PyMOL Python script that loads the backbone (N, CA, C, O; Angstrom):
from pymol import cmd

cmd.read_pdbstr("""\
ATOM      1  N   MET A   1       4.674   9.323 -24.344  1.00  0.00           N
ATOM      2  CA  MET A   1       3.710   8.777 -23.379  1.00  0.00           C
ATOM      3  C   MET A   1       2.531   9.751 -23.245  1.00  0.00           C
ATOM      4  O   MET A   1       2.711  10.962 -23.116  1.00  0.00           O
ATOM      5  N   SER A   2       1.349   9.193 -23.281  1.00  0.00           N
ATOM      6  CA  SER A   2       0.170  10.045 -23.139  1.00  0.00           C
ATOM      7  C   SER A   2      -0.115  10.310 -21.658  1.00  0.00           C
ATOM      8  O   SER A   2       0.376   9.596 -20.784  1.00  0.00           O
ATOM      9  N   TRP A   3      -0.899  11.324 -21.398  1.00  0.00           N
ATOM     10  CA  TRP A   3      -1.200  11.691 -20.009  1.00  0.00           C
ATOM     11  C   TRP A   3      -1.978  10.574 -19.312  1.00  0.00           C
ATOM     12  O   TRP A   3      -1.790  10.318 -18.123  1.00  0.00           O
ATOM     13  N   LEU A   4      -2.865   9.905 -20.083  1.00  0.00           N
ATOM     14  CA  LEU A   4      -3.665   8.835 -19.488  1.00  0.00           C
ATOM     15  C   LEU A   4      -2.765   7.695 -19.009  1.00  0.00           C
ATOM     16  O   LEU A   4      -2.997   7.114 -17.950  1.00  0.00           O
ATOM     17  N   PHE A   5      -1.730   7.380 -19.805  1.00  0.00           N
ATOM     18  CA  PHE A   5      -0.813   6.307 -19.421  1.00  0.00           C
ATOM     19  C   PHE A   5      -0.068   6.668 -18.135  1.00  0.00           C
ATOM     20  O   PHE A   5       0.077   5.840 -17.235  1.00  0.00           O
ATOM     21  N   VAL A   6       0.403   7.920 -18.064  1.00  0.00           N
ATOM     22  CA  VAL A   6       1.130   8.364 -16.864  1.00  0.00           C
ATOM     23  C   VAL A   6       0.211   8.350 -15.649  1.00  0.00           C
ATOM     24  O   VAL A   6       0.612   7.939 -14.560  1.00  0.00           O
ATOM     25  N   GLN A   7      -1.025   8.803 -15.846  1.00  0.00           N
ATOM     26  CA  GLN A   7      -1.968   8.841 -14.725  1.00  0.00           C
ATOM     27  C   GLN A   7      -2.281   7.426 -14.237  1.00  0.00           C
ATOM     28  O   GLN A   7      -2.389   7.190 -13.033  1.00  0.00           O
ATOM     29  N   MET A   8      -2.427   6.485 -15.176  1.00  0.00           N
ATOM     30  CA  MET A   8      -2.725   5.103 -14.789  1.00  0.00           C
ATOM     31  C   MET A   8      -1.586   4.512 -13.963  1.00  0.00           C
ATOM     32  O   MET A   8      -1.829   3.869 -12.942  1.00  0.00           O
ATOM     33  N   TRP A   9      -0.327   4.729 -14.406  1.00  0.00           N
ATOM     34  CA  TRP A   9       0.809   4.200 -13.656  1.00  0.00           C
ATOM     35  C   TRP A   9       0.922   4.860 -12.296  1.00  0.00           C
ATOM     36  O   TRP A   9       1.270   4.207 -11.312  1.00  0.00           O
ATOM     37  N   PHE A  10       0.621   6.187 -12.233  1.00  0.00           N
ATOM     38  CA  PHE A  10       0.689   6.900 -10.956  1.00  0.00           C
ATOM     39  C   PHE A  10      -0.344   6.336  -9.981  1.00  0.00           C
ATOM     40  O   PHE A  10      -0.047   6.137  -8.803  1.00  0.00           O
ATOM     41  N   LEU A  11      -1.558   6.078 -10.475  1.00  0.00           N
ATOM     42  CA  LEU A  11      -2.600   5.519  -9.613  1.00  0.00           C
ATOM     43  C   LEU A  11      -2.213   4.119  -9.147  1.00  0.00           C
ATOM     44  O   LEU A  11      -2.476   3.748  -8.003  1.00  0.00           O
ATOM     45  N   LEU A  12      -1.588   3.340 -10.034  1.00  0.00           N
ATOM     46  CA  LEU A  12      -1.148   1.999  -9.649  1.00  0.00           C
ATOM     47  C   LEU A  12      -0.091   2.074  -8.553  1.00  0.00           C
ATOM     48  O   LEU A  12      -0.122   1.296  -7.599  1.00  0.00           O
ATOM     49  N   LEU A  13       0.847   3.015  -8.691  1.00  0.00           N
ATOM     50  CA  LEU A  13       1.896   3.174  -7.681  1.00  0.00           C
ATOM     51  C   LEU A  13       1.298   3.591  -6.350  1.00  0.00           C
ATOM     52  O   LEU A  13       1.685   3.066  -5.305  1.00  0.00           O
ATOM     53  N   VAL A  14       0.359   4.527  -6.373  1.00  0.00           N
ATOM     54  CA  VAL A  14      -0.276   4.995  -5.130  1.00  0.00           C
ATOM     55  C   VAL A  14      -1.056   3.856  -4.474  1.00  0.00           C
ATOM     56  O   VAL A  14      -0.997   3.684  -3.257  1.00  0.00           O
ATOM     57  N   ALA A  15      -1.786   3.077  -5.279  1.00  0.00           N
ATOM     58  CA  ALA A  15      -2.557   1.960  -4.731  1.00  0.00           C
ATOM     59  C   ALA A  15      -1.628   0.918  -4.123  1.00  0.00           C
ATOM     60  O   ALA A  15      -1.922   0.369  -3.061  1.00  0.00           O
ATOM     61  N   PHE A  16      -0.504   0.641  -4.789  1.00  0.00           N
ATOM     62  CA  PHE A  16       0.451  -0.333  -4.267  1.00  0.00           C
ATOM     63  C   PHE A  16       1.063   0.159  -2.956  1.00  0.00           C
ATOM     64  O   PHE A  16       1.225  -0.618  -2.015  1.00  0.00           O
ATOM     65  N   ALA A  17       1.401   1.448  -2.894  1.00  0.00           N
ATOM     66  CA  ALA A  17       1.989   2.012  -1.672  1.00  0.00           C
ATOM     67  C   ALA A  17       0.983   1.950  -0.525  1.00  0.00           C
ATOM     68  O   ALA A  17       1.333   1.563   0.590  1.00  0.00           O
ATOM     69  N   LEU A  18      -0.262   2.329  -0.796  1.00  0.00           N
ATOM     70  CA  LEU A  18      -1.279   2.301   0.261  1.00  0.00           C
ATOM     71  C   LEU A  18      -1.530   0.867   0.723  1.00  0.00           C
ATOM     72  O   LEU A  18      -1.697   0.621   1.918  1.00  0.00           O
ATOM     73  N   GLY A  19      -1.556  -0.072  -0.209  1.00  0.00           N
ATOM     74  CA  GLY A  19      -1.784  -1.474   0.151  1.00  0.00           C
ATOM     75  C   GLY A  19      -0.656  -2.025   1.000  1.00  0.00           C
ATOM     76  O   GLY A  19      -0.900  -2.741   1.971  1.00  0.00           O
ATOM     77  N   SER A  20       0.586  -1.696   0.640  1.00  0.00           N
ATOM     78  CA  SER A  20       1.727  -2.206   1.402  1.00  0.00           C
ATOM     79  C   SER A  20       1.747  -1.599   2.800  1.00  0.00           C
ATOM     80  O   SER A  20       2.040  -2.293   3.774  1.00  0.00           O
ATOM     81  N   VAL A  21       1.439  -0.311   2.905  1.00  0.00           N
ATOM     82  CA  VAL A  21       1.414   0.343   4.223  1.00  0.00           C
ATOM     83  C   VAL A  21       0.299  -0.248   5.083  1.00  0.00           C
ATOM     84  O   VAL A  21       0.498  -0.495   6.273  1.00  0.00           O
ATOM     85  N   ALA A  22      -0.869  -0.477   4.490  1.00  0.00           N
ATOM     86  CA  ALA A  22      -1.987  -1.053   5.242  1.00  0.00           C
ATOM     87  C   ALA A  22      -1.645  -2.466   5.706  1.00  0.00           C
ATOM     88  O   ALA A  22      -1.933  -2.829   6.846  1.00  0.00           O
ATOM     89  N   ALA A  23      -1.033  -3.266   4.831  1.00  0.00           N
ATOM     90  CA  ALA A  23      -0.648  -4.630   5.203  1.00  0.00           C
ATOM     91  C   ALA A  23       0.389  -4.602   6.323  1.00  0.00           C
ATOM     92  O   ALA A  23       0.342  -5.432   7.230  1.00  0.00           O
ATOM     93  N   TRP A  24       1.337  -3.642   6.265  1.00  0.00           N
ATOM     94  CA  TRP A  24       2.367  -3.543   7.306  1.00  0.00           C
ATOM     95  C   TRP A  24       1.731  -3.167   8.637  1.00  0.00           C
ATOM     96  O   TRP A  24       2.106  -3.703   9.680  1.00  0.00           O
ATOM     97  N   LEU A  25       0.763  -2.239   8.605  1.00  0.00           N
ATOM     98  CA  LEU A  25       0.101  -1.826   9.846  1.00  0.00           C
ATOM     99  C   LEU A  25      -0.683  -2.991  10.443  1.00  0.00           C
ATOM    100  O   LEU A  25      -0.645  -3.206  11.655  1.00  0.00           O
ATOM    101  N   VAL A  26      -1.390  -3.740   9.606  1.00  0.00           N
ATOM    102  CA  VAL A  26      -2.160  -4.891  10.103  1.00  0.00           C
ATOM    103  C   VAL A  26      -1.218  -5.943  10.673  1.00  0.00           C
ATOM    104  O   VAL A  26      -1.487  -6.506  11.734  1.00  0.00           O
ATOM    105  N   HIS A  27      -0.115  -6.212   9.978  1.00  0.00           N
ATOM    106  CA  HIS A  27       0.845  -7.206  10.453  1.00  0.00           C
ATOM    107  C   HIS A  27       1.440  -6.770  11.786  1.00  0.00           C
ATOM    108  O   HIS A  27       1.589  -7.590  12.692  1.00  0.00           O
ATOM    109  N   ARG A  28       1.784  -5.477  11.918  1.00  0.00           N
ATOM    110  CA  ARG A  28       2.354  -4.970  13.161  1.00  0.00           C
ATOM    111  C   ARG A  28       1.324  -5.058  14.288  1.00  0.00           C
ATOM    112  O   ARG A  28       1.666  -5.385  15.425  1.00  0.00           O
ATOM    113  N   ASN A  29       0.072  -4.766  13.969  1.00  0.00           N
ATOM    114  CA  ASN A  29      -0.973  -4.812  14.984  1.00  0.00           C
ATOM    115  C   ASN A  29      -1.165  -6.249  15.483  1.00  0.00           C
ATOM    116  O   ASN A  29      -1.293  -6.475  16.686  1.00  0.00           O
ATOM    117  N   ILE A  30      -1.187  -7.211  14.569  1.00  0.00           N
ATOM    118  CA  ILE A  30      -1.361  -8.617  14.957  1.00  0.00           C
ATOM    119  C   ILE A  30      -0.144  -9.100  15.747  1.00  0.00           C
ATOM    120  O   ILE A  30      -0.293  -9.831  16.727  1.00  0.00           O
ATOM    121  N   ALA A  31       1.059  -8.695  15.327  1.00  0.00           N
ATOM    122  CA  ALA A  31       2.274  -9.133  16.014  1.00  0.00           C
ATOM    123  C   ALA A  31       2.307  -8.575  17.433  1.00  0.00           C
ATOM    124  O   ALA A  31       2.616  -9.304  18.376  1.00  0.00           O
ATOM    125  N   SER A  32       1.992  -7.292  17.596  1.00  0.00           N
ATOM    126  CA  SER A  32       2.036  -6.690  18.931  1.00  0.00           C
ATOM    127  C   SER A  32       0.949  -7.298  19.815  1.00  0.00           C
ATOM    128  O   SER A  32       1.158  -7.481  21.014  1.00  0.00           O
ATOM    129  N   ARG A  33      -0.205  -7.610  19.236  1.00  0.00           N
ATOM    130  CA  ARG A  33      -1.281  -8.200  20.024  1.00  0.00           C
ATOM    131  C   ARG A  33      -0.915  -9.623  20.448  1.00  0.00           C
ATOM    132  O   ARG A  33      -1.298 -10.067  21.530  1.00  0.00           O
ATOM    133  N   GLY A  34      -0.169 -10.343  19.592  1.00  0.00           N
ATOM    134  CA  GLY A  34       0.194 -11.719  19.922  1.00  0.00           C
ATOM    135  C   GLY A  34       1.231 -11.778  21.031  1.00  0.00           C
ATOM    136  O   GLY A  34       1.225 -12.720  21.824  1.00  0.00           O
ATOM    137  N   THR A  35       2.129 -10.785  21.105  1.00  0.00           N
ATOM    138  CA  THR A  35       3.180 -10.825  22.117  1.00  0.00           C
ATOM    139  C   THR A  35       2.613 -10.504  23.492  1.00  0.00           C
ATOM    140  O   THR A  35       3.068 -11.060  24.492  1.00  0.00           O
ATOM    141  N   ARG A  36       1.621  -9.609  23.556  1.00  0.00           N
ATOM    142  CA  ARG A  36       1.088  -9.236  24.870  1.00  0.00           C
ATOM    143  C   ARG A  36       0.159 -10.306  25.410  1.00  0.00           C
ATOM    144  O   ARG A  36      -0.381 -10.159  26.506  1.00  0.00           O
TER     145      ARG A  36
END
""", "prot")
cmd.dss("prot")
cmd.show_as("cartoon", "prot")
cmd.util.cbc("prot")
cmd.orient("prot")
């Protein structure tokens, strides 16, 4: 495996993790706002 391939997969994993965390935070914010 070349370094570029590893770096690309690492960036994809980081982007996916950040996206999932951001979506979870937005969902939690909307849910808490709806209950109050």
